[in-house]
KOLTOR-996328 format. One line per field, with one value per residue: residue number from 1; residue in three letters; x, y, z of N, C-alpha, C, O in turn. Coordinates in Angstrom, 1 decimal, always signed. Layout:
REM residues N
k = (NUM,...)
r = (Ala,...)
n.u = (X,...)
n.v = (Y,...)
n.w = (Z,...)
ca.u = (X,...)
ca.v = (Y,...)
ca.w = (Z,...)
c.u = (X,...)
c.v = (Y,...)
c.w = (Z,...)
o.u = (X,...)
o.v = (Y,...)
o.w = (Z,...)
This chain:
REM residues 112
k = (1,2,3,4,5,6,7,8,9,10,11,12,13,14,15,16,17,18,19,20,21,22,23,24,25,26,27,28,29,30,31,32,33,34,35,36,37,38,39,40,41,42,43,44,45,46,47,48,49,50,51,52,53,54,55,56,57,58,59,60,61,62,63,64,65,66,67,68,69,70,71,72,73,74,75,76,77,78,79,80,81,82,83,84,85,86,87,88,89,90,91,92,93,94,95,96,97,98,99,100,101,102,103,104,105,106,107,108,109,110,111,112)
r = (Met,Asn,His,Gln,Pro,Ala,Ile,Thr,Val,Arg,Asn,Asn,Pro,Asp,Arg,His,Arg,Tyr,Glu,Leu,Leu,Glu,Gly,Asp,Thr,Val,Ile,Gly,Lys,Ala,His,Trp,Val,Ala,Phe,Glu,Glu,Pro,Gly,Val,Pro,Gln,Arg,Ile,Phe,Tyr,His,Thr,Val,Val,Asp,Asp,Asp,Arg,Ser,Gly,Gln,Gly,Leu,Ala,Ala,Lys,Leu,Ala,Arg,His,Ala,Leu,Asp,Glu,Thr,Ile,Gly,Gln,Gly,Leu,Gln,Ile,Val,Pro,Val,Cys,Pro,Tyr,Ile,Lys,Ala,Phe,Ile,Arg,Lys,His,Pro,Glu,Tyr,Arg,Pro,His,Thr,Val,Arg,Ile,Arg,Pro,Asp,His,Leu,Glu,Ala,Ile,Pro,Cys)
n.u = (+23.2,+20.4,+19.8,+17.3,+17.0,+15.5,+12.1,+11.0,+9.3,+9.2,+8.7,+9.2,+9.5,+10.6,+10.2,+7.5,+6.2,+5.5,+7.8,+8.3,+10.7,+13.1,+15.8,+17.9,+16.6,+14.0,+10.8,+8.2,+5.7,+3.8,+2.2,+1.7,+0.2,+0.4,-2.4,-3.7,-6.2,-8.1,-7.7,-7.9,-5.6,-4.5,-3.7,-3.4,-3.7,-2.8,-1.7,-0.6,+1.8,+3.3,+6.2,+5.8,+6.8,+6.7,+4.1,+1.1,+2.1,+1.3,+2.5,+1.7,-0.4,+1.0,+2.5,+0.4,-0.9,+1.2,+1.6,-0.9,-1.3,+0.8,+0.2,-2.3,-1.2,+0.2,-1.7,-3.1,-5.8,-7.0,-7.2,-8.6,-7.8,-6.5,-7.2,-6.3,-5.8,-8.3,-9.8,-8.4,-9.1,-11.9,-11.8,-10.8,-12.2,-11.6,-10.1,-11.8,-13.0,-11.0,-10.9,-11.6,-14.2,-13.7,-13.1,-13.5,-11.4,-9.5,-8.7,-7.7,-5.4,-3.6,-0.5,+0.3)
n.v = (-25.4,-23.8,-20.5,-18.2,-14.8,-12.3,-11.2,-8.0,-4.9,-1.6,+2.0,+4.0,+7.0,+8.8,+7.5,+7.2,+4.8,+1.8,-0.8,-4.2,-6.3,-8.8,-9.5,-7.3,-7.0,-5.7,-7.1,-6.6,-4.0,-1.2,+1.3,+4.8,+8.0,+11.2,+13.1,+16.1,+17.5,+19.9,+19.6,+16.8,+14.9,+12.6,+9.4,+8.0,+4.9,+3.3,+1.2,-2.1,-4.6,-7.8,-9.7,-12.2,-14.8,-15.0,-15.2,-16.2,-16.6,-15.1,-12.6,-10.2,-9.5,-9.1,-6.8,-5.0,-4.8,-3.7,-1.2,+0.0,+0.1,+1.7,+4.1,+4.8,+5.1,+7.4,+9.3,+9.6,+9.4,+6.6,+6.1,+3.9,+3.1,+1.1,-2.1,-4.4,-3.4,-2.4,-4.8,-6.1,-4.5,-4.9,-7.6,-7.2,-5.5,-3.8,-1.7,-0.1,+2.3,+4.1,+4.8,+6.7,+7.7,+7.2,+9.8,+11.8,+13.8,+12.5,+10.4,+11.9,+12.8,+10.8,+9.7,+9.3)
n.w = (+5.4,+4.1,+4.1,+3.9,+2.9,+5.1,+4.8,+4.4,+4.9,+3.7,+3.6,+0.8,+0.4,-1.5,-3.9,-3.8,-2.8,-1.1,-0.3,-0.7,+0.5,-0.1,+1.6,+0.2,-2.1,-4.1,-4.2,-4.4,-4.6,-3.4,-4.7,-4.1,-3.7,-2.3,-1.0,-0.5,+1.5,+3.0,+6.4,+6.3,+5.6,+3.1,+1.7,-1.4,-2.6,-5.5,-7.1,-6.7,-6.6,-6.7,-7.3,-9.9,-9.4,-6.7,-5.9,-4.2,-1.6,+0.4,+0.5,-0.6,+1.0,+3.4,+2.7,+2.1,+4.6,+6.3,+4.9,+5.1,+7.9,+8.7,+7.3,+8.6,+11.1,+10.8,+10.7,+8.4,+6.0,+4.0,+0.6,-1.4,-4.3,-5.8,-6.9,-5.4,-2.8,-2.2,-2.2,-0.1,+2.1,+2.2,+3.1,+5.6,+7.8,+9.8,+8.8,+7.4,+8.7,+8.3,+5.7,+2.7,+0.4,-3.0,-5.2,-8.2,-8.3,-6.8,-8.6,-10.6,-9.5,-9.6,-10.9,-14.3)
ca.u = (+21.8,+20.0,+19.2,+16.7,+16.9,+14.2,+11.1,+10.6,+8.5,+9.6,+8.2,+10.3,+8.8,+11.2,+9.6,+6.1,+5.8,+6.0,+8.5,+8.5,+12.0,+13.8,+17.1,+18.0,+15.9,+12.6,+10.0,+6.8,+5.5,+2.4,+2.4,+0.8,+0.4,-0.2,-3.5,-4.0,-7.5,-8.1,-8.1,-8.0,-4.6,-4.9,-2.8,-4.1,-3.0,-3.3,-1.2,+0.1,+2.3,+4.4,+6.8,+5.0,+7.4,+6.4,+2.7,+0.6,+2.8,+0.8,+3.3,+0.9,-1.1,+2.0,+2.8,-0.8,-1.1,+2.2,+1.4,-2.1,-1.1,+1.7,-0.6,-3.2,-0.4,+0.7,-2.8,-3.7,-6.9,-6.7,-8.0,-8.2,-8.1,-5.9,-8.1,-5.9,-6.0,-9.7,-10.2,-7.8,-9.9,-13.1,-11.6,-10.3,-13.1,-11.0,-9.5,-12.9,-13.1,-9.8,-10.9,-12.5,-14.7,-12.9,-13.8,-12.8,-10.2,-8.5,-8.2,-6.9,-4.1,-2.7,+0.4,+0.1)
ca.v = (-25.0,-22.8,-19.5,-17.2,-13.5,-11.9,-10.4,-6.8,-3.8,-0.2,+3.0,+4.7,+8.2,+9.4,+6.8,+7.1,+3.4,+0.8,-1.8,-5.5,-6.7,-10.0,-9.0,-6.0,-7.0,-5.4,-8.1,-6.1,-2.6,-0.6,+2.7,+5.7,+9.4,+12.0,+14.0,+17.1,+18.0,+20.6,+18.8,+15.4,+14.4,+11.3,+8.7,+7.3,+3.7,+3.1,+0.0,-3.0,-5.8,-8.7,-10.5,-13.4,-16.0,-15.0,-15.1,-17.3,-16.8,-14.1,-11.5,-9.0,-9.1,-8.5,-5.5,-4.1,-4.6,-2.8,+0.1,+0.6,+0.4,+2.9,+5.2,+5.2,+5.6,+8.8,+10.2,+9.8,+8.5,+5.7,+6.2,+2.6,+3.0,-0.1,-3.3,-5.3,-2.7,-2.4,-6.2,-6.4,-3.7,-5.7,-8.7,-6.7,-4.4,-2.8,-0.6,+0.7,+3.6,+4.9,+5.0,+7.7,+7.3,+7.6,+10.9,+12.1,+14.5,+11.5,+9.8,+12.9,+13.0,+9.6,+9.9,+8.4)
ca.w = (+5.7,+3.1,+4.8,+3.1,+3.5,+5.7,+4.1,+5.2,+4.2,+4.0,+2.8,+0.1,+0.1,-2.7,-5.0,-3.5,-2.8,-0.1,-1.0,-0.1,+0.2,+0.3,+1.7,-0.4,-3.4,-4.1,-4.8,-4.4,-4.4,-3.3,-5.1,-3.5,-3.9,-1.2,-1.5,+0.5,+1.6,+4.3,+7.6,+6.0,+4.7,+2.6,+0.8,-2.4,-3.1,-6.8,-7.7,-5.9,-7.4,-6.2,-8.4,-10.2,-8.9,-5.3,-5.7,-3.4,-0.4,+1.4,+0.6,-0.9,+2.3,+4.3,+2.1,+2.3,+6.1,+6.7,+4.3,+5.7,+9.3,+8.8,+6.8,+9.7,+12.2,+10.4,+10.7,+7.1,+5.5,+2.9,-0.6,-2.0,-5.8,-6.2,-6.7,-4.4,-1.6,-2.0,-1.8,+1.3,+3.1,+2.3,+3.9,+6.9,+8.0,+10.8,+8.1,+6.8,+9.3,+7.9,+4.3,+2.2,-0.9,-4.2,-6.0,-9.5,-8.0,-6.4,-9.8,-11.4,-8.8,-9.8,-12.0,-15.5)
c.u = (+21.6,+19.2,+18.6,+16.7,+15.5,+13.4,+10.8,+9.9,+9.1,+8.9,+9.4,+9.6,+9.3,+10.6,+8.1,+5.6,+6.3,+6.7,+8.6,+9.8,+12.4,+15.2,+17.1,+17.2,+14.4,+11.8,+8.5,+6.7,+4.0,+2.6,+1.3,+1.1,-0.3,-1.3,-3.8,-5.4,-7.6,-8.6,-8.1,-6.9,-4.8,-3.7,-3.6,-3.2,-3.6,-2.8,-0.4,+0.5,+3.3,+4.9,+6.0,+5.5,+7.2,+5.0,+2.2,+1.2,+2.3,+1.6,+2.6,+0.1,-0.2,+2.3,+1.6,-1.0,-0.1,+1.9,+0.2,-1.9,-0.2,+1.0,-1.5,-2.4,+0.1,-0.5,-3.4,-4.9,-6.4,-7.7,-7.7,-8.6,-7.6,-6.9,-7.6,-6.1,-7.5,-10.2,-9.7,-8.7,-11.3,-13.0,-11.2,-11.0,-12.6,-10.4,-10.6,-13.0,-12.0,-9.8,-11.9,-13.0,-13.9,-13.7,-12.9,-11.5,-9.1,-7.9,-7.4,-5.5,-3.1,-1.8,+0.2,+1.2)
c.v = (-23.8,-21.7,-18.4,-15.9,-13.1,-11.1,-9.2,-5.9,-2.5,+0.8,+3.7,+6.0,+8.9,+8.8,+6.7,+5.7,+2.8,-0.3,-3.1,-6.0,-8.1,-9.7,-7.6,-5.9,-6.7,-6.4,-7.8,-4.6,-2.2,+0.8,+3.6,+7.1,+10.2,+12.9,+14.8,+17.6,+18.7,+19.8,+17.3,+14.9,+12.9,+10.7,+7.8,+6.1,+3.3,+1.8,-0.8,-4.2,-6.5,-9.5,-11.8,-14.7,-16.1,-15.0,-16.4,-17.5,-15.8,-12.8,-10.2,-8.5,-8.5,-7.1,-4.5,-3.8,-3.5,-1.4,+0.7,+1.0,+1.6,+4.2,+5.7,+5.7,+7.0,+9.8,+10.5,+8.9,+7.8,+5.9,+4.9,+2.4,+1.6,-1.3,-4.2,-4.7,-2.7,-3.8,-6.5,-5.7,-4.4,-6.9,-8.4,-5.4,-3.4,-1.6,+0.4,+2.1,+4.6,+5.2,+6.1,+7.2,+7.9,+8.7,+11.1,+12.8,+13.6,+10.8,+10.7,+13.1,+11.9,+9.9,+8.9,+7.4)
c.w = (+4.7,+3.9,+3.9,+3.7,+4.1,+4.7,+4.9,+4.3,+4.6,+3.1,+2.1,-0.4,-1.2,-4.0,-4.9,-3.6,-1.5,-0.8,-0.1,-0.5,+0.7,+0.4,+1.2,-1.8,-3.3,-4.9,-4.9,-4.1,-4.3,-3.5,-4.5,-3.9,-2.8,-1.8,-0.3,+0.4,+2.9,+5.5,+7.5,+5.1,+4.3,+1.8,-0.1,-2.8,-4.4,-7.5,-6.8,-6.7,-6.6,-7.3,-8.6,-9.5,-7.3,-5.0,-4.9,-2.1,+0.7,+1.5,+0.3,+0.3,+3.3,+3.9,+2.4,+3.8,+6.6,+6.2,+4.9,+7.1,+9.5,+8.4,+7.9,+10.8,+12.0,+10.4,+9.4,+6.8,+4.3,+1.8,-1.4,-3.4,-6.3,-5.9,-5.6,-3.0,-1.2,-1.5,-0.4,+2.3,+3.2,+3.2,+5.4,+7.3,+9.0,+10.1,+7.5,+7.4,+8.9,+6.4,+3.9,+0.8,-2.0,-5.0,-7.3,-9.2,-7.5,-7.6,-10.6,-10.8,-9.0,-11.0,-13.1,-15.6)
o.u = (+22.4,+18.1,+19.4,+16.6,+14.5,+13.9,+10.3,+9.8,+9.3,+8.6,+10.4,+9.1,+8.6,+10.5,+7.4,+4.6,+7.3,+6.2,+8.8,+10.1,+11.9,+15.9,+16.4,+17.3,+13.7,+12.0,+7.7,+7.6,+3.2,+3.1,+0.2,+2.2,-1.4,-1.2,-4.2,-5.8,-7.1,-9.7,-8.3,-7.1,-5.2,-2.8,-4.3,-2.1,-4.8,-3.3,+0.5,-0.3,+4.1,+4.1,+5.6,+4.7,+7.6,+4.6,+2.9,+1.0,+2.9,+1.4,+2.9,+0.0,-0.6,+2.4,+1.8,-1.2,-0.5,+1.9,+0.2,-2.4,-0.5,+1.1,-1.6,-2.8,+0.4,-0.3,-4.2,-4.9,-5.6,-8.9,-6.7,-9.6,-8.2,-7.4,-8.5,-6.6,-7.8,-11.0,-10.4,-9.0,-11.8,-13.9,-11.3,-10.5,-13.1,-10.1,-10.2,-13.2,-12.2,-8.8,-12.8,-12.3,-13.5,-14.9,-11.8,-10.5,-7.9,-6.6,-6.4,-4.6,-1.9,-2.3,-0.2,+1.2)
o.v = (-22.9,-21.9,-17.8,-15.8,-13.6,-10.3,-9.4,-6.1,-2.3,+0.4,+4.0,+6.0,+9.6,+9.4,+6.1,+5.4,+3.1,-0.7,-3.0,-6.1,-8.5,-9.6,-6.7,-4.9,-7.3,-6.7,-8.5,-4.1,-2.8,+1.6,+3.2,+7.4,+9.8,+13.4,+14.4,+18.2,+18.1,+19.3,+16.6,+14.7,+12.1,+11.4,+6.9,+6.3,+3.1,+1.5,-0.3,-4.7,-5.9,-9.9,-12.5,-15.5,-17.1,-14.9,-17.4,-18.6,-15.8,-12.0,-9.1,-7.3,-7.6,-6.2,-3.4,-2.6,-2.6,-0.4,+1.9,+2.0,+2.5,+5.2,+6.9,+6.7,+7.7,+10.9,+11.4,+7.8,+8.2,+5.9,+4.9,+1.8,+1.0,-1.4,-4.7,-5.4,-2.9,-3.8,-7.2,-6.3,-4.5,-7.2,-9.2,-4.3,-2.3,-0.6,+1.5,+3.1,+5.8,+5.8,+6.5,+6.5,+9.1,+8.4,+10.7,+12.6,+13.8,+10.7,+10.2,+13.5,+12.0,+10.3,+7.7,+6.6)
o.w = (+4.6,+4.3,+3.1,+4.9,+3.6,+3.9,+6.1,+3.1,+5.8,+2.0,+2.8,-1.6,-1.9,-5.0,-5.7,-4.3,-0.9,-1.9,+1.1,-1.7,+1.7,-0.7,+1.7,-2.4,-2.5,-6.0,-5.4,-3.5,-4.9,-2.7,-4.3,-4.4,-2.3,-2.9,+0.8,-0.6,+3.9,+5.4,+8.5,+3.9,+5.2,+1.3,+0.3,-3.3,-4.5,-8.6,-6.1,-7.5,-5.8,-8.2,-7.6,-9.1,-6.7,-3.8,-4.9,-1.4,+1.8,+2.4,+0.9,+0.5,+4.0,+4.8,+2.9,+4.1,+7.3,+7.0,+5.2,+7.6,+10.4,+9.0,+8.2,+11.4,+13.0,+10.1,+9.2,+7.3,+3.5,+2.0,-2.1,-3.8,-7.1,-4.8,-4.8,-2.1,-0.1,-0.6,+0.4,+3.4,+4.3,+3.9,+6.3,+7.1,+9.1,+10.7,+7.1,+6.7,+9.0,+5.9,+4.6,+0.1,-1.9,-5.3,-7.4,-9.9,-7.7,-7.7,-11.2,-11.5,-8.7,-12.1,-12.8,-16.5)
């Protein structure tokens, strides 16, 4: 019997990203940066990617849902700079109350 390793998601705060794992292998990432604003701590999501050979399996959505749910659970607002995260939130309006409008200072906070 061919047993595939489980697909899991974890936050890797040292690398500022959520990681999509198949067993111990990273197959996707949602990069973020913390943004401090008085009274409104935020997490800027600026790039999401899943390995090309894993596309079309709903894995990016699994990664996004986990990352956004955990961000909200930590009391942080979401800044959806990443086109995938932005599109995901459009399709899942329950996340909209937890987002903030992108401003120039958010974009300046993203590492090059």
